[in-house]
Backbone as a chain_set.jsonl record, in Angstrom:
{"seq": "XXXXXXXXXXXXXXXXXXXXXXXXXXXXXXXXXXXXXXXXXXXXXXXXXXXXXXXXXXXXXXXXXXXXXXXXXXXXXXXXXXXXXXXXXXXXXXXXXXXXXXXXXXXXXXXXXXXXXXXXXXXXXXXXXXXXXXXXXXXXXXXXXXXXXXXXXXXXXXXXXXXXXXXXXX", "coords": {"N": [[136.124, -19.582, 69.296], [134.758, -16.467, 68.434], [131.467, -15.149, 68.931], [130.502, -12.651, 68.22], [129.234, -11.603, 65.998], [126.692, -12.615, 66.057], [125.528, -11.79, 68.365], [123.518, -9.35, 69.853], [124.216, -5.922, 70.545], [124.945, -2.854, 72.263], [126.26, 0.366, 71.617], [127.541, 3.28, 72.887], [128.696, 6.407, 72.237], [130.746, 9.064, 73.382], [131.11, 12.704, 73.114], [133.781, 13.103, 72.343], [134.641, 10.722, 71.414], [135.586, 8.196, 69.011], [137.399, 8.082, 65.896], [139.187, 10.821, 64.642], [139.906, 12.895, 61.821], [141.787, 15.347, 60.126], [140.931, 16.876, 57.061], [142.001, 16.992, 53.621], [142.423, 19.538, 50.989], [139.709, 19.787, 48.652], [137.917, 20.1, 50.735], [138.895, 20.621, 53.301], [138.512, 21.247, 56.763], [137.208, 18.621, 58.911], [136.769, 15.11, 59.781], [134.858, 12.896, 61.742], [134.933, 9.675, 62.456], [132.494, 7.472, 63.417], [130.843, 4.985, 63.766], [130.929, 1.651, 62.432], [130.489, -1.447, 60.636], [132.449, -3.233, 61.542], [133.026, -2.261, 64.129], [130.545, -2.45, 65.406], [129.713, -5.059, 65.054], [127.478, -5.694, 63.729], [124.905, -6.883, 61.427], [124.618, -5.572, 59.006], [126.436, -3.829, 56.53], [127.987, -0.667, 56.932], [129.02, 2.794, 57.165], [129.339, 5.377, 59.493], [129.41, 8.742, 60.483], [130.603, 12.066, 61.28], [131.016, 14.926, 59.334], [132.768, 17.924, 58.879], [132.783, 20.641, 56.858], [134.95, 23.117, 55.914], [134.569, 26.754, 55.998], [133.642, 28.236, 52.889], [134.503, 26.108, 51.322], [134.497, 22.802, 49.787], [133.129, 19.535, 49.013], [134.31, 17.537, 46.607], [132.804, 16.668, 43.418], [131.401, 13.436, 43.013], [130.808, 9.857, 42.676], [129.147, 7.062, 44.037], [129.202, 3.934, 43.127], [128.271, 1.538, 44.201], [127.004, 2.087, 46.56], [124.737, 3.557, 48.943], [123.77, 6.715, 50.256], [123.201, 8.748, 53.102], [122.672, 11.98, 54.256], [122.627, 14.234, 56.926], [122.118, 17.393, 58.018], [123.653, 18.992, 60.692], [124.609, 21.38, 61.579], [125.117, 24.719, 60.428], [125.002, 25.759, 56.937], [124.54, 24.98, 53.475], [125.004, 23.67, 50.163], [123.677, 20.943, 48.434], [124.589, 19.458, 45.575], [123.138, 17.537, 43.293], [123.256, 15.391, 40.66], [123.568, 17.685, 39.08], [121.596, 19.415, 39.977], [120.87, 21.938, 42.238], [120.402, 21.874, 45.717], [119.459, 23.64, 48.398], [120.709, 23.382, 51.709], [120.272, 23.23, 55.211], [120.582, 23.408, 58.81], [119.002, 20.589, 60.061], [118.156, 19.668, 57.605], [117.868, 16.893, 55.334], [119.261, 14.451, 53.19], [118.953, 11.861, 50.818], [120.937, 9.843, 48.814], [121.018, 7.913, 46.112], [122.586, 4.978, 44.604], [125.126, 5.511, 42.155], [124.624, 8.197, 41.487], [125.766, 11.379, 40.57], [127.195, 13.632, 42.807], [127.868, 16.396, 45.012], [129.0, 18.487, 47.714], [128.699, 21.801, 48.799], [130.053, 24.545, 50.533], [129.467, 27.649, 50.622], [129.53, 29.613, 52.515], [130.431, 31.704, 55.408], [130.658, 30.29, 57.744], [131.32, 27.062, 59.269], [130.092, 23.986, 57.803], [128.38, 21.295, 59.015], [127.64, 17.838, 59.043], [125.987, 14.691, 59.545], [126.941, 11.563, 58.177], [125.865, 8.623, 56.538], [126.794, 5.764, 55.09], [126.016, 3.087, 53.036], [126.718, -0.073, 51.658], [129.528, -0.036, 53.996], [132.765, 1.698, 54.274], [133.512, 4.306, 53.801], [134.65, 5.463, 56.041], [137.194, 4.28, 56.082], [138.304, 5.451, 53.809], [138.403, 8.212, 54.585], [140.229, 8.047, 56.734], [142.538, 7.237, 55.396], [143.155, 9.376, 53.657], [143.344, 11.537, 55.293], [144.71, 13.406, 58.122], [145.558, 12.492, 61.42], [143.49, 13.817, 64.032], [143.364, 15.531, 67.069], [141.323, 16.134, 69.963], [140.36, 19.496, 70.451], [142.529, 20.502, 69.137], [144.088, 22.973, 67.068], [143.108, 23.869, 63.717], [144.988, 22.67, 60.935], [147.073, 24.276, 58.415], [145.687, 24.427, 55.112], [146.084, 21.386, 53.311], [147.456, 19.248, 50.737], [145.804, 16.604, 48.855], [146.647, 13.097, 49.144], [149.271, 11.799, 47.019], [148.519, 9.394, 45.84], [145.733, 9.448, 45.719], [143.726, 8.779, 43.841], [143.989, 6.019, 43.596], [143.368, 5.253, 46.238], [140.688, 6.068, 46.315], [139.555, 4.307, 44.407], [139.974, 1.899, 45.729], [138.302, 2.082, 47.876], [135.315, 3.516, 48.213], [134.451, 4.769, 45.872], [133.174, 5.294, 42.594], [133.538, 7.104, 40.573], [135.271, 10.179, 40.466], [135.632, 13.669, 40.504], [138.554, 14.709, 39.167], [139.975, 17.069, 39.341], [141.266, 18.166, 41.567], [143.364, 16.502, 42.033], [145.795, 17.123, 40.935], [147.081, 19.091, 42.363]], "CA": [[135.657, -18.702, 68.239], [133.871, -15.429, 68.936], [130.142, -15.092, 68.29], [130.06, -11.256, 68.284], [128.371, -11.306, 64.854], [125.338, -13.085, 66.316], [125.064, -11.227, 69.619], [123.148, -7.937, 69.794], [124.941, -5.111, 71.506], [124.737, -1.412, 72.181], [127.47, 1.172, 71.718], [127.244, 4.692, 73.104], [129.93, 7.177, 72.136], [130.736, 10.425, 73.894], [131.41, 13.713, 72.101], [135.178, 13.047, 71.896], [134.951, 9.351, 71.007], [135.698, 7.971, 67.58], [138.653, 8.542, 65.298], [138.998, 12.058, 63.893], [140.95, 13.167, 60.838], [141.753, 16.562, 59.322], [140.757, 16.523, 55.658], [142.739, 17.842, 52.69], [141.654, 20.354, 50.056], [139.065, 21.077, 48.782], [136.98, 20.156, 51.864], [139.519, 21.087, 54.529], [137.655, 20.738, 57.834], [137.586, 17.343, 59.514], [135.805, 14.014, 59.842], [134.869, 12.054, 62.954], [134.359, 8.363, 62.168], [131.819, 7.009, 64.627], [130.499, 3.562, 63.803], [130.913, 0.845, 61.218], [130.126, -2.841, 60.911], [133.509, -3.858, 62.339], [132.897, -1.828, 65.521], [129.276, -2.867, 66.006], [129.451, -6.483, 64.891], [126.138, -5.816, 63.164], [124.684, -7.691, 60.227], [124.573, -4.745, 57.806], [127.616, -3.003, 56.321], [127.74, 0.77, 56.892], [129.945, 3.734, 57.81], [128.617, 6.531, 60.007], [130.266, 9.703, 61.144], [130.292, 13.484, 61.134], [131.996, 15.666, 58.559], [132.667, 19.376, 58.906], [133.413, 21.272, 55.703], [135.379, 24.46, 56.294], [133.926, 27.837, 55.248], [134.013, 28.466, 51.486], [135.154, 24.908, 50.797], [133.53, 21.875, 49.201], [133.461, 18.13, 48.771], [134.241, 17.49, 45.15], [131.781, 15.817, 42.822], [131.784, 12.026, 42.991], [129.762, 8.845, 42.535], [129.309, 5.776, 44.725], [128.519, 2.976, 42.267], [127.691, 0.419, 44.938], [126.659, 2.558, 47.904], [123.68, 4.54, 49.16], [124.262, 7.662, 51.243], [122.26, 9.645, 53.771], [123.329, 13.141, 54.853], [121.738, 15.003, 57.792], [122.842, 18.595, 58.437], [123.514, 19.257, 62.121], [124.949, 22.77, 61.845], [125.534, 25.474, 59.257], [124.176, 25.651, 55.746], [125.308, 24.773, 52.264], [124.29, 23.211, 48.977], [123.915, 19.604, 47.901], [124.363, 19.453, 44.133], [122.923, 16.131, 42.931], [122.97, 15.307, 39.225], [123.528, 19.028, 38.538], [120.522, 20.216, 40.566], [121.263, 22.445, 43.549], [119.42, 21.761, 46.8], [119.944, 24.3, 49.612], [120.609, 22.585, 52.92], [120.541, 23.935, 56.458], [120.394, 22.577, 59.994], [117.762, 19.821, 60.012], [117.923, 19.116, 56.262], [118.298, 15.51, 55.147], [119.323, 14.035, 51.787], [119.266, 10.47, 50.463], [121.553, 9.809, 47.494], [121.1, 6.528, 45.658], [123.768, 4.519, 43.875], [125.413, 5.977, 40.818], [124.243, 9.591, 41.24], [126.83, 12.361, 40.784], [126.817, 14.58, 43.847], [128.887, 17.019, 45.842], [128.487, 19.398, 48.729], [129.395, 23.076, 48.759], [129.832, 25.448, 51.648], [129.889, 28.98, 50.191], [129.285, 30.541, 53.622], [131.548, 32.059, 56.292], [130.695, 29.404, 58.904], [131.451, 25.657, 58.888], [128.921, 23.151, 57.52], [128.586, 19.986, 59.631], [126.553, 16.893, 58.81], [126.25, 13.27, 59.721], [126.856, 10.759, 56.962], [125.645, 7.197, 56.68], [127.038, 5.142, 53.797], [125.683, 1.668, 53.104], [127.56, -0.614, 52.731], [130.534, 0.863, 54.537], [134.037, 1.937, 53.631], [133.848, 5.725, 53.757], [135.541, 5.723, 57.168], [138.553, 3.9, 55.675], [138.768, 6.494, 52.891], [138.763, 9.407, 55.35], [141.435, 7.774, 57.51], [143.692, 7.129, 54.495], [143.534, 10.651, 53.031], [143.431, 12.59, 56.307], [145.741, 13.43, 59.153], [144.891, 12.343, 62.723], [143.084, 15.036, 64.724], [143.113, 15.405, 68.505], [140.314, 17.055, 70.474], [140.825, 20.814, 70.815], [143.686, 20.889, 68.323], [143.741, 23.959, 66.034], [143.132, 23.365, 62.338], [146.246, 22.896, 60.221], [146.961, 24.975, 57.13], [145.203, 23.503, 54.081], [147.121, 20.492, 52.8], [147.004, 18.554, 49.525], [145.396, 15.208, 48.906], [147.806, 12.242, 48.901], [149.6, 11.571, 45.608], [147.818, 8.198, 45.363], [144.315, 9.581, 46.082], [142.886, 8.047, 42.886], [144.074, 4.604, 43.994], [142.608, 5.125, 47.488], [139.271, 6.166, 45.946], [139.154, 3.048, 43.756], [140.029, 0.812, 46.71], [137.307, 2.261, 48.939], [133.88, 3.582, 47.921], [134.148, 5.683, 44.776], [133.149, 4.801, 41.235], [134.054, 8.21, 39.771], [135.513, 11.392, 41.249], [136.21, 14.816, 39.803], [139.993, 14.629, 39.434], [140.623, 18.376, 39.207], [142.098, 18.492, 42.738], [144.44, 15.521, 42.162], [147.037, 17.649, 40.401], [147.625, 20.192, 43.186]], "C": [[134.645, -17.716, 68.812], [132.541, -15.438, 68.193], [129.607, -13.663, 68.309], [129.158, -10.897, 67.115], [126.926, -11.713, 65.128], [124.733, -12.47, 67.572], [124.712, -9.758, 69.43], [123.92, -7.182, 70.849], [124.581, -3.656, 71.303], [126.085, -0.722, 72.33], [127.029, 2.621, 71.875], [128.571, 5.433, 73.116], [129.732, 8.57, 72.715], [131.179, 11.409, 72.823], [132.856, 13.717, 71.614], [135.592, 11.645, 71.457], [134.945, 9.226, 69.49], [137.027, 8.505, 67.084], [138.374, 9.784, 64.46], [140.197, 12.315, 62.995], [140.725, 14.518, 60.179], [141.664, 16.134, 57.874], [141.489, 17.502, 54.748], [141.811, 18.7, 51.831], [140.877, 19.435, 49.111], [138.133, 21.189, 49.985], [137.585, 20.866, 53.071], [138.659, 20.565, 55.676], [138.143, 19.402, 58.371], [136.423, 16.362, 59.489], [135.974, 13.298, 61.17], [134.166, 10.756, 62.59], [133.781, 7.798, 63.458], [131.638, 5.501, 64.667], [130.648, 2.941, 62.426], [130.624, -0.6, 61.616], [131.185, -3.542, 61.764], [133.36, -3.512, 63.822], [131.63, -2.355, 66.18], [129.071, -4.372, 65.989], [128.083, -6.733, 64.285], [126.101, -6.609, 61.874], [124.83, -6.892, 58.938], [125.825, -3.88, 57.721], [127.252, -1.531, 56.221], [128.939, 1.505, 57.469], [129.109, 4.917, 58.262], [129.592, 7.457, 60.71], [129.752, 11.11, 60.94], [131.407, 14.111, 60.313], [131.71, 17.148, 58.692], [133.472, 19.919, 57.732], [133.713, 22.718, 56.086], [134.637, 25.531, 55.479], [134.537, 28.003, 53.853], [134.812, 27.317, 50.891], [134.089, 23.954, 50.277], [134.051, 20.449, 49.231], [133.276, 17.932, 47.283], [133.235, 16.464, 44.643], [132.297, 14.378, 42.713], [130.544, 11.146, 42.844], [130.135, 7.648, 43.402], [128.512, 4.763, 43.911], [127.764, 1.898, 43.032], [127.235, 0.802, 46.334], [125.5, 3.536, 47.859], [124.141, 5.428, 50.312], [123.121, 8.497, 51.811], [123.087, 10.734, 54.444], [122.279, 13.876, 55.689], [122.533, 16.182, 58.354], [122.57, 18.873, 59.916], [123.889, 20.688, 62.482], [125.429, 23.444, 60.563], [124.555, 25.324, 58.11], [125.079, 25.525, 54.536], [124.405, 24.316, 51.143], [124.685, 21.775, 48.681], [123.592, 19.682, 46.407], [124.322, 17.984, 43.711], [122.466, 16.082, 41.481], [122.767, 16.698, 38.619], [122.452, 19.936, 39.104], [120.94, 20.633, 41.976], [120.104, 22.399, 44.536], [119.996, 22.469, 48.025], [119.722, 23.392, 50.82], [120.97, 23.462, 54.106], [120.302, 22.972, 57.6], [119.023, 21.909, 59.933], [117.445, 19.246, 58.646], [118.503, 17.707, 56.157], [118.277, 15.177, 53.66], [119.634, 12.547, 51.71], [119.811, 10.502, 49.041], [121.769, 8.346, 47.116], [122.374, 6.244, 44.882], [123.882, 5.178, 42.504], [125.039, 7.415, 40.507], [125.426, 10.514, 41.531], [126.342, 13.372, 41.815], [128.055, 15.206, 44.478], [128.237, 18.059, 46.728], [129.354, 20.644, 48.753], [129.045, 23.885, 49.994], [130.335, 26.835, 51.242], [129.827, 30.021, 51.312], [130.519, 30.738, 54.498], [131.628, 31.177, 57.539], [130.812, 27.95, 58.415], [130.089, 25.016, 58.611], [129.214, 21.77, 58.082], [127.375, 19.097, 59.384], [126.984, 15.486, 59.189], [126.16, 12.611, 58.355], [126.631, 9.307, 57.356], [125.799, 6.617, 55.284], [126.83, 3.642, 53.95], [125.95, 1.016, 51.758], [128.701, 0.345, 53.064], [131.769, 1.052, 53.675], [134.461, 3.391, 53.619], [134.797, 6.096, 54.894], [136.989, 5.373, 56.822], [139.146, 4.93, 54.713], [139.244, 7.718, 53.663], [140.052, 9.214, 56.141], [142.676, 7.765, 56.605], [144.096, 8.46, 53.865], [143.786, 11.753, 54.045], [144.656, 12.492, 57.187], [145.047, 13.332, 60.497], [144.662, 13.687, 63.406], [142.835, 14.716, 66.185], [142.083, 16.437, 68.922], [140.951, 18.376, 70.888], [142.013, 21.319, 70.012], [143.282, 21.929, 67.274], [143.889, 23.355, 64.633], [144.488, 23.637, 61.69], [146.002, 23.774, 58.994], [146.431, 23.969, 56.106], [146.357, 22.67, 53.512], [146.569, 19.69, 51.627], [146.545, 17.131, 49.806], [146.641, 14.35, 48.684], [148.03, 12.034, 47.395], [148.82, 10.397, 45.018], [146.321, 8.238, 45.657], [143.415, 8.803, 45.12], [142.872, 6.552, 43.213], [143.249, 4.357, 45.259], [141.103, 5.165, 47.189], [138.779, 4.863, 45.324], [139.075, 1.902, 44.757], [138.96, 0.936, 47.794], [135.906, 2.341, 48.341], [133.494, 4.428, 46.714], [134.191, 4.997, 43.423], [133.712, 5.827, 40.269], [134.203, 9.417, 40.681], [136.101, 12.457, 40.332], [137.701, 14.868, 40.159], [140.699, 15.966, 39.43], [141.488, 18.742, 40.408], [143.25, 17.511, 42.907], [145.792, 16.083, 41.746], [147.656, 18.739, 41.257], [148.891, 19.785, 43.885]], "O": [[133.773, -18.1, 69.592], [132.486, -15.698, 66.991], [128.396, -13.464, 68.403], [128.374, -9.954, 67.23], [126.017, -11.194, 64.481], [123.535, -12.621, 67.813], [125.521, -8.994, 68.902], [124.241, -7.718, 71.909], [123.985, -3.282, 70.292], [126.945, -1.177, 73.084], [126.234, 3.124, 71.082], [129.461, 5.123, 73.908], [128.673, 9.176, 72.552], [131.583, 10.996, 71.735], [133.135, 14.287, 70.559], [136.764, 11.407, 71.163], [134.367, 10.054, 68.785], [137.695, 9.282, 67.766], [137.437, 9.801, 63.661], [141.338, 12.006, 63.341], [139.621, 14.816, 59.724], [142.262, 15.129, 57.491], [141.59, 18.69, 55.054], [140.587, 18.607, 51.926], [141.382, 18.357, 48.797], [137.602, 22.27, 50.241], [136.904, 21.611, 53.775], [138.107, 19.473, 55.539], [139.33, 19.085, 58.3], [135.275, 16.718, 59.222], [137.089, 13.118, 61.659], [132.946, 10.731, 62.433], [134.482, 7.662, 64.461], [132.22, 4.823, 65.514], [130.512, 3.608, 61.4], [130.527, -0.92, 62.801], [130.845, -4.361, 62.618], [133.547, -4.376, 64.679], [131.631, -2.673, 67.369], [128.337, -4.907, 66.819], [127.581, -7.857, 64.321], [127.136, -6.959, 61.308], [125.131, -7.461, 57.889], [126.234, -3.269, 58.709], [126.315, -1.173, 55.507], [129.766, 0.921, 58.169], [128.266, 5.409, 57.511], [130.482, 7.014, 61.437], [128.625, 11.324, 60.492], [132.589, 13.867, 60.557], [130.559, 17.579, 58.627], [134.676, 19.69, 57.624], [132.826, 23.448, 56.528], [134.133, 25.243, 54.393], [135.75, 27.924, 53.662], [135.692, 27.529, 50.056], [132.9, 24.269, 50.325], [135.236, 20.195, 49.443], [132.181, 18.142, 46.76], [132.869, 15.523, 45.347], [133.455, 14.135, 42.372], [129.407, 11.617, 42.881], [131.304, 7.272, 43.485], [127.284, 4.732, 43.991], [126.738, 1.403, 42.567], [127.093, -0.062, 47.2], [125.304, 4.249, 46.875], [124.816, 4.965, 51.231], [122.202, 8.896, 51.096], [124.078, 10.449, 55.117], [121.167, 14.114, 55.218], [123.507, 15.987, 59.081], [121.419, 18.976, 60.341], [123.538, 21.169, 63.56], [126.069, 22.813, 59.721], [123.438, 24.834, 58.277], [126.245, 25.919, 54.574], [123.196, 24.545, 51.165], [125.866, 21.429, 48.677], [122.45, 19.942, 46.028], [125.331, 17.281, 43.763], [121.435, 16.648, 41.117], [121.91, 16.883, 37.756], [122.395, 21.114, 38.75], [121.314, 19.797, 42.799], [118.987, 22.821, 44.237], [120.933, 21.957, 48.638], [118.693, 22.726, 50.939], [121.85, 24.318, 54.023], [119.866, 21.841, 57.383], [118.005, 22.583, 59.772], [116.548, 18.41, 58.53], [119.495, 17.377, 56.807], [117.359, 15.586, 52.948], [120.478, 12.04, 52.449], [119.213, 11.119, 48.16], [122.584, 7.643, 47.713], [123.137, 7.151, 44.55], [122.894, 5.376, 41.797], [125.131, 7.823, 39.349], [126.021, 10.444, 42.607], [125.234, 13.899, 41.717], [129.138, 14.621, 44.476], [127.09, 18.456, 46.524], [130.582, 20.562, 48.731], [127.898, 23.908, 50.441], [131.495, 27.167, 51.486], [130.055, 31.204, 51.059], [131.52, 30.036, 54.352], [132.574, 31.304, 58.317], [130.445, 27.645, 57.28], [129.065, 25.46, 59.131], [130.187, 21.132, 57.677], [126.232, 19.539, 59.499], [128.164, 15.139, 59.159], [125.402, 13.045, 57.488], [127.14, 8.831, 58.372], [125.02, 6.941, 54.388], [127.378, 3.008, 54.851], [125.438, 1.519, 50.757], [128.813, 1.416, 52.469], [131.82, 0.632, 52.519], [135.643, 3.689, 53.445], [135.659, 6.958, 54.72], [137.91, 6.085, 57.221], [140.334, 5.247, 54.785], [140.348, 8.211, 53.434], [140.878, 10.123, 56.209], [143.741, 8.233, 57.007], [145.274, 8.656, 53.566], [144.369, 12.785, 53.713], [145.511, 11.622, 57.019], [144.044, 14.011, 60.716], [145.514, 14.575, 63.369], [142.165, 13.733, 66.502], [141.977, 17.498, 68.306], [141.96, 18.386, 71.592], [142.451, 22.454, 70.2], [142.232, 21.783, 66.648], [144.693, 22.45, 64.41], [145.067, 24.708, 61.876], [144.859, 23.986, 58.59], [146.702, 22.774, 56.226], [147.451, 23.179, 53.267], [145.361, 19.476, 51.529], [146.854, 16.544, 50.843], [147.607, 14.828, 48.09], [147.088, 12.088, 46.605], [148.496, 10.402, 43.83], [145.698, 7.191, 45.827], [142.425, 8.218, 45.558], [141.83, 5.904, 43.108], [142.517, 3.37, 45.344], [140.336, 4.382, 47.751], [137.706, 4.372, 45.674], [138.209, 1.034, 44.646], [138.737, -0.009, 48.551], [135.351, 1.302, 47.986], [132.322, 4.769, 46.551], [135.104, 4.226, 43.128], [134.303, 5.462, 39.252], [133.371, 9.654, 41.558], [136.958, 12.174, 39.495], [138.059, 15.051, 41.323], [141.927, 16.001, 39.509], [142.383, 19.575, 40.265], [144.046, 17.664, 43.834], [146.829, 15.568, 42.165], [148.701, 19.27, 40.881], [149.478, 20.585, 44.614]]}, "num_chains": 1, "name": "protein.A"}
């Protein structure tokens, strides 16, 4: 029997490590899943990665009923709308979003918006993998593509308590 859950370890990822996925409308862009509890063997459940929202795109409004989220902007600028209040964000900005708060992220600008995400406990990485398309390093962005037909089921099975369904019908 393995004792990886009790042994401390370190993981260092390079700039092309981790699983990457192109994301469907309305975010477009891509996600790079970096770490989670399964990969680290750590005691605490979490998902960590980087998401890039394409210019003039957004992450639709949603709620995590049982999760806390931290967002740290690493490049670009945009808006975090939390409970209807807009908070401008730019490189170096950080947001904590507690359980049950409606939030979404908007990129009204001509350049991409990139941020790290940390969701506790985890599961966001599984969501991104299930709705996205695998991305290889250096690959050009695909044309915008729709969310899967069963996106509402995927959301319920992963980390969402409520999601704006207006993009489900495309």
